[in-house]
N, C-alpha and C positions, 0 to 999 in steps of 0.2 A: 642244426636246425633250431630255429627260434619260433616259438608259438606262445603268445602271451596276450593278456588283456590289461590295459592301463585305464584306471578310473579317472575321468575328468570331472564328473558330477555325480553325486550320490544322494541328492536330496529329492523330495517330491516337488509339488507345484511351486512353492515359494523359495527363493534363495534365503537362507537363514543360517546363523551360527557359523559363518564362513564356509558354508556348503553351497553347492551349485546344483541346478536341475540336471536331469539325467544326460549323460554323455560318456562314451568310452571308446577306446580304440583297440581293435584286435590287430596284433602284429603277427604276420606269418612270413618267415624268411625276411625279405627286405620290403614286403608289401604292408601297407597300413589300410585298414578298413574302419570307417567311422560308423558307430552304432548310436543313433539318436544324436540330437544336436540342440540341446537346451541353451538358454541364454548363458553367455559367458564362455562358450566352448572355445572360441578363438583365443581368449585370454588364457584359458587353462592350457591350451596347446603351447602357447608361448612360455608359460610358467614351467611346464614340465618337458620342454624341449622335444615336442612331437613334430616330426617333419611332415607338415601337412601337404607339402608338394608331392608326397608319395601316395596320397589318397586318390584312388581312382573310383572307388565304390562307397556309397553312403547308404545306410539302411535306417529308415525311419519307421518306428514301430506303430505309431498312431498319431492322430492329429490334435491331441491335447497340446496346448502351447508349450508346456515345459519340456516337450520332447522334440520340438522342431524350430522354435523361434530364433535360434541362433543360426539357422541355415541361410536366410537371406543375406546376413552380414558376411558369412563365410564365402558365399558365391560371389558377392560383390568384391571381396578382397582378392579372390582368385582373378577376377577381371582386372583389378588395378595392378596386379602383379604380372599381367600379360601371360597368363597361363595358356598353354597350347593344347595340352592333353585333354581328351574328352573326360567328362565327369558323369558317372552313372548313378542315378538315385532310385533306389527301390523304396516305394512308399505307397500308402493308400492313394488311389487315383486323384482325389480332389486336391492333393498338395500341389500338383503341377499348375492348376489354375491359380492357386493362391500365390505361388512364386512368380508366375508369368505376369499376373496382374500388378504386383509390386514393381517388377522390372519395367513394365510398360508405362506405369505412372510417372516414372522418373527417367524414361527413355534410356534405360541401361542397354548397352551393346556389349556383349561378351565376346572375347577373342577366342573362345573355345566352345566345343560342342557340349551342350547340356542335355543329357538324355534322361527322361523319366520312364521308369518301368513300373507300371501300376500293379499293386497287390489287391486282388479282388477279395471282398469280404468273405471270410470263411474258407478261403482256398488254402491249399497246402501243397508242398512239393519243392523240388530243387529250383532255385531262382538264379543261381550263379554256379557255373561248373568250369573250373580251371583244371590244369593238368594234375595238380597236387592238392587241390582244395575245392570243396563244394559247399555251398550255403543253401540251407533249406529254410523256408518260411512255414510257419504254422500258426493257426489262430489261438489266441488266449481269450479268457472270459473277462472282458472289460465292458464298460458302458457304451463305447463306440467300437467299430472294427479295429482290432489291435493284433499285432503279430509278434511272435518270438522268432529268433533266428538261431539256427544250429550251424556252427562252423565245423566241418568234418574234414580232417586230414585224409588224403587219398594215397594209399600205397599200392602201386600196380606191379612193382618189381620185387622179385625175391632177393634175399640177402646173399650176396656172393661170398664164398669162402675161398679166397685167392690161393691159399696154401694147398688146399685140397685140389683145386683145379689144376695147379701146377704139378702136383703129384701124379695126376692122371694124364698129364701131357696135353691139356687143353690149351690152345693158343689164346692169347689175350683178345684177338680179333673176334672170338666167339663169346666173350664174357657177356656182352649185351643180350645175346640170345639166351644164355643161361638164366639171366635175371628175368627174362620173359617166360621162363618155364620150360624151355626146350631141352631135350636130351642131346648128347654129343656122340657122334659116330666117328671113331678114329680110322686110320688108314687100314687097319686090320679088319675093319667091319664090326669091331666091338662097340657096343653101346654103353656109354657112360651115363647112367641115369641122373637126371637133374637133382634129385634129392640127395645124391652123394656129395655134391659140391656146392649146394646152396641150402639156405634155410627159409622158412616162411617169412614173409615180410614182417617187420616190426609192427606191433599192434597200432593201428591208426588212433590218434588222439582227437578229442573233440571238445568244443566249448559251446554251451547253450545259454543264450540270453533270453530270459522268459518274459521280459517286458511287464507291463501293468496287467494284473490279473487277480481274480478271486481264486481261492483254493480250488483246484480243478484237476482231478485225477486223469482227465482226458489228455493231459500233457505227458503222462508217463511214457507213451511210445516214443516220444522225442527225446526224453532225458534219461531213460533207463541205462545204467552203466556208464554214464558220462564222466569224463575226467573232472570237469568243472562246470558248475551250474551257477548262473546269476539269477536270483529270484527276489522279487520285491518283498519287503517287509515294512510296509508303510506304518503299521501300528504294532504296539505291544499287544499281548493276547487278551488283556482285560478290555480291549476295544474291539472284540470279535464282531459284535453286531454292527458297529460302525463300519468296520472293514467290509463286511458282507454287503451292506447297503450302498457303499461307495465303490464297489467292485475292486477292492484291494485285498491284501493278505496280511496276516499277522506273522510275527516271528515264529511261533510254534507251528503254524501251518506250513511255512516255507521249509522248516526243518523236517516236518513229517513227510512232505512230498519228496524231499531229497533222500530220506531214509527208505521210503517205499521204492524209490527209483534205483536203489543200490548205487547211488552216485559216489564218487571218490571224494569230492570236495564241494562245499557250498559257499557262495558269496552272497551276502545279503545287503540290500541297499534300498534306495527310494524312500528314505526316512521322512516321516512327517516333520514339518518345521516346528511342531509343538514340543518336540524332544530336542533338548540341547545335548544331554548326555546319552551316548549311544551304547554305553556299557550294558544296560539292561536288555538290549536286543540280543547281544551275544550270550548273556546269562540265561535267557529263556531258551535259546536254540541248542546250546551245548549238551544238555541232558538228553535231548531227543536225537541230535545228530552231532557228534563230537567234532567232526571235521568241518566246522563252520567258521568262517572268517567275516569280519566286517569289510565291506567294500569301501576302502578309504581313498580319498582323492589324492592323486599323485603317486599312488602305489601300483606297481606292476606285478601281476600274478602270473607266474610261469605255468603253462598248461602241460 
């Protein structure tokens, strides 16, 4: 099983110092999910060999341009490549009007179905539910409606112990039922209890993208115990007041929230273009939360 996130853009509003606006892809098995789509996303996909044809779902956190302005170009490219598969976009409602207007102005005709699924301001809950993965949206504290996204692995089946099952004479045709938690009754009428031949499912892993936000402990229910959290760190901590006024977070604030959440790992990104050297961000986070890493473009982080 492969569950990972690859960073395509780790900068805030302006491209600078070779860094790009926010964009990343979450890979789960052979599926690819795009989270935000700042300028340059297509070029970054090509640079880092991301198979964009596998993208079926796109999640846009909010409508500040550095988080979605790469989307019209990506949609247009899909059209030029004669894409046939539907594309589903989860985003604040007004994005559909913005995209449709651009398409109408240039008479764009797409060969695939383009579906917009609006995220209502302040709403929370599961927005995508697949057999083995679900995605939850939740509000963050930003200047305009903004959402974070939690990617949660789903384990419905128990872990089968084949050798034990064979010892009890359980036929392979019943293995699927065992994984669903059923007991087995043999020809003698004896019950082979499920827990004798199976184990609890492997703990489900998860990844949380926190998007743009001020320090906000209301996020804790969504990130507590998470395997990997991405949290913005637009400023170093000496710019605390500026961060608060601009609805952003500092390095130490991100690390503090990860610590309070009991998270396993923290990725920090969305760096202000005023900083060329990112080392101080890590230096400020590590004393508070040692399992902190810089979200570096082109790097894939296994969850």
